[in-house]
C-alpha positions in Angstrom: 48.2 18.8 -21.6 47.1 22.4 -21.2 43.7 23.4 -22.6 43.2 26.4 -24.8 41.0 29.3 -23.8 38.3 29.1 -26.4 35.2 30.4 -24.5 34.3 33.7 -23.0 31.4 34.5 -20.7 29.7 37.9 -20.8 27.4 38.5 -17.8 25.0 41.0 -19.3 21.7 40.4 -17.4 21.9 43.6 -15.3 19.2 46.3 -15.5 21.6 49.2 -16.1 19.7 51.4 -13.6 22.5 54.0 -13.5 21.7 54.9 -17.1 17.9 55.3 -16.8 15.9 56.5 -18.6 18.1 55.6 -21.6 18.2 51.9 -20.5 14.5 51.5 -20.0 14.2 49.9 -23.4 17.9 49.6 -24.5 20.4 47.4 -22.6 23.3 49.5 -21.4 25.6 47.1 -23.2 24.0 48.2 -26.5 24.6 52.0 -25.9 26.8 53.1 -28.8 30.4 54.3 -28.6 30.6 56.2 -31.8 29.3 53.6 -34.3 29.4 50.4 -32.3 27.6 49.3 -29.2 29.7 48.7 -26.1 29.0 45.0 -26.2 30.6 44.7 -29.6 33.9 46.1 -28.4 33.9 43.3 -25.7 33.3 40.6 -28.3 36.0 41.9 -30.6 38.4 41.8 -27.7 37.6 38.2 -27.2 38.0 37.4 -30.9 41.4 39.1 -30.9 42.4 36.7 -28.1 41.6 33.6 -30.3 38.3 32.9 -28.5 35.7 31.4 -30.8 32.7 30.7 -28.5 30.9 33.6 -26.8 28.5 32.8 -23.9 26.0 35.6 -23.2 24.3 35.4 -19.8 21.3 37.6 -20.5 18.1 38.7 -18.8 14.5 39.0 -19.9 15.0 42.5 -21.4 18.2 41.8 -23.3 16.9 40.3 -26.6 18.5 43.2 -28.6 22.0 41.9 -27.6 21.5 38.5 -29.2 19.7 40.1 -32.2 22.7 42.3 -32.8 25.0 39.3 -33.1 22.5 37.2 -35.1 22.6 36.9 -38.9 20.3 39.5 -40.5 19.3 37.7 -43.7 16.9 40.3 -45.0 19.2 43.2 -44.4 22.1 41.4 -46.0 20.0 40.6 -49.0 18.9 44.2 -49.4 22.4 45.6 -49.1 23.7 43.1 -51.6 20.9 44.0 -54.1 21.8 47.7 -53.7 25.5 46.9 -54.2 26.4 48.4 -50.8 29.2 45.9 -50.3 31.2 47.9 -47.9 28.2 48.2 -45.5 27.4 44.5 -46.1 30.9 43.6 -44.9 30.5 45.6 -41.7 27.3 43.8 -40.9 28.8 40.4 -41.6 31.9 41.1 -39.6 29.9 41.8 -36.4 30.2 38.1 -35.7 33.0 36.5 -37.8 32.1 33.2 -39.5 34.4 31.1 -37.4 32.8 32.4 -34.1 29.6 31.2 -32.5 27.6 32.4 -29.6 25.3 30.8 -27.0 22.7 32.6 -25.0 21.8 31.5 -21.4 19.0 33.2 -19.5 19.9 34.2 -15.9 16.5 33.7 -14.2 17.2 35.9 -11.3 19.7 38.7 -10.7 21.7 36.9 -7.9 25.1 38.5 -8.5 28.2 38.1 -10.7 29.1 34.8 -9.2 25.7 33.3 -10.0 25.8 34.8 -13.6 29.2 33.0 -14.2 27.8 29.8 -12.7 25.0 29.9 -15.2 27.6 29.2 -18.0 28.7 25.9 -16.4 26.8 23.7 -18.9 28.5 25.3 -21.8 32.0 25.8 -20.3 32.3 22.2 -18.9 35.8 21.3 -17.7 37.7 24.0 -19.5 39.4 27.2 -18.5 37.5 30.3 -19.7 37.5 34.1 -19.9 35.0 36.4 -18.2 34.5 39.8 -19.8 32.4 42.6 -18.3 31.5 45.0 -21.1 31.2 47.9 -18.7 35.0 48.1 -18.6 36.2 49.0 -22.1 40.0 48.5 -22.3 41.9 49.6 -25.3 45.4 48.3 -26.2 45.7 48.6 -29.9 45.0 45.3 -31.8 46.1 43.0 -29.0 43.6 43.7 -26.3 43.6 43.0 -22.6 42.2 39.4 -22.7 44.8 38.4 -25.2 47.5 39.5 -22.7 45.8 37.5 -20.0 45.4 34.4 -22.2 49.1 34.5 -22.9 49.8 34.6 -19.2 47.5 31.7 -18.5 49.2 29.6 -21.2 52.5 30.4 -19.5 51.4 29.7 -15.9 48.2 27.5 -16.1 46.8 29.7 -13.3 43.7 31.8 -13.0 44.4 35.4 -13.8 42.6 38.6 -12.7 43.0 41.8 -14.5 43.9 44.5 -12.0 44.5 48.3 -11.9 45.5 50.7 -9.2 42.6 53.1 -8.3 42.2 56.1 -6.0 42.3 54.7 -2.5 39.0 56.4 -1.7 37.3 54.3 -4.4 38.1 50.8 -3.0 34.5 50.4 -1.9 33.5 50.1 -5.6 35.8 47.1 -6.4 37.2 43.8 -5.4 40.6 44.6 -3.9 43.6 42.3 -3.8 46.8 42.1 -1.8 49.6 40.4 -3.7 53.0 38.7 -3.1 56.2 39.5 -5.0 55.8 40.6 -8.6 57.3 38.8 -11.6 57.1 41.5 -14.3 53.5 42.6 -14.5 52.0 39.8 -12.4 52.0 38.5 -8.9 50.3 35.8 -6.8 47.2 37.0 -4.9 47.5 36.6 -1.1 44.1 38.2 -0.2 41.0 39.3 -2.1 38.2 41.3 -0.5 34.9 42.6 -2.0 34.3 46.3 -1.8 36.2 47.1 1.4 36.0 50.6 2.9 39.2 52.7 2.3 40.2 52.5 5.9 40.3 48.7 5.9 41.3 48.0 2.2 44.5 45.8 2.0 45.7 47.9 -1.0 44.3 50.1 -3.9 44.8 47.3 -6.4 41.4 46.7 -7.9 40.0 43.9 -9.9 38.4 45.2 -13.1 36.2 43.4 -15.5 38.6 40.8 -16.9 39.2 37.3 -15.6 40.7 34.0 -16.8 39.3 31.2 -14.5 39.9 27.5 -14.2 36.8 25.3 -14.2 37.3 24.6 -10.5 35.6 28.0 -9.9 32.2 26.4 -10.5 32.2 24.2 -7.4 33.5 27.2 -5.4 30.6 29.4 -6.6 28.1 26.5 -5.9 29.2 26.5 -2.3 29.4 30.3 -1.9 26.7 31.9 0.1 25.4 35.4 -0.4 27.9 38.1 0.4 28.1 41.9 -0.2 24.8 43.3 -1.3 23.0 40.1 -0.6 24.4 38.6 -3.9 26.6 35.6 -4.8 29.9 37.3 -5.2 32.5 36.0 -7.7 35.1 37.6 -5.4 34.1 35.3 -2.5 34.4 32.2 -4.8 37.8 33.3 -6.0 38.9 33.7 -2.4 37.9 30.0 -1.8 39.6 28.9 -5.0 42.9 30.5 -3.7 42.9 27.8 -0.9 43.5 25.2 -3.6 45.1 27.0 -6.5 47.4 29.9 -7.3 45.5 32.9 -8.6 47.4 35.7 -10.2 46.9 39.5 -10.4 47.9 41.0 -13.7 48.5 44.7 -14.3 47.6 44.8 -18.0 48.8 47.2 -20.6 46.1 49.5 -22.0 43.7 52.2 -20.9 40.4 51.5 -19.2 37.1 53.4 -19.5 34.6 52.7 -16.8 31.5 52.8 -19.1 29.4 51.6 -16.2 29.3 55.2 -14.8 27.8 58.2 -16.6 31.0 60.2 -16.2 33.2 57.4 -17.5 30.9 56.8 -20.5 30.8 60.6 -21.2 34.6 60.8 -21.2 34.9 57.8 -23.4 32.7 59.5 -26.0 34.6 62.8 -25.8 37.9 61.0 -26.3 39.2 61.8 -22.8 40.6 58.9 -20.8 39.0 58.6 -17.4 39.4 56.0 -14.8 36.4 56.0 -12.4 
């Protein structure tokens, strides 16, 4: 019997140094895009996919993330007393009533693989989503993760969201080489973390969306430090591929790289930009 994707992991413990000094006191995930922080768009994408448990992997300076999604009794009471019911609804809808969240502190910044591993006690023996809020992907009301959940339900395989990038930019991504496509997806034959353009197997980049089987946890546990001296999720996925099929999925929608200043600026100005 297949298991439903009901949990999403959000690795948000990073320091956001590319946005200093703005991120000295404010997590980069809480920087606003118009009237909502970047993190809220990521959570809304998960909710649209039917996910009802959000797992935030946070750091020491990220309390404002959990506070944003927590219930604000005093504010709600004040808005209700002033009959500001429309604003009250906006506040309550930040985290829908049927959705819960769990916060786990990543004690040390040891890489994306380690951040995902921190979620193991909550995820248990279930498939799950991983969403990196830096990549904001818009696809109407459906959302990227919903597309990937639907593919997982069809194939029961781990799925990586991928996008073709400028060949000169492969050193900023995990890059995959695939087999033959079936529609918008294909099995991954090779995955490499941040290869230089001259040795990259393709320009098909893994962006911040994953559906993973629970087998990934044992692979991460046995993964040593890779690129940048960190425990790379890419390396663990490469190990997972020895035992299971992993699919590359070219999703529908437009991606904003809000992890870069130029990408964030172009998202604000309404210009689509792929960094």
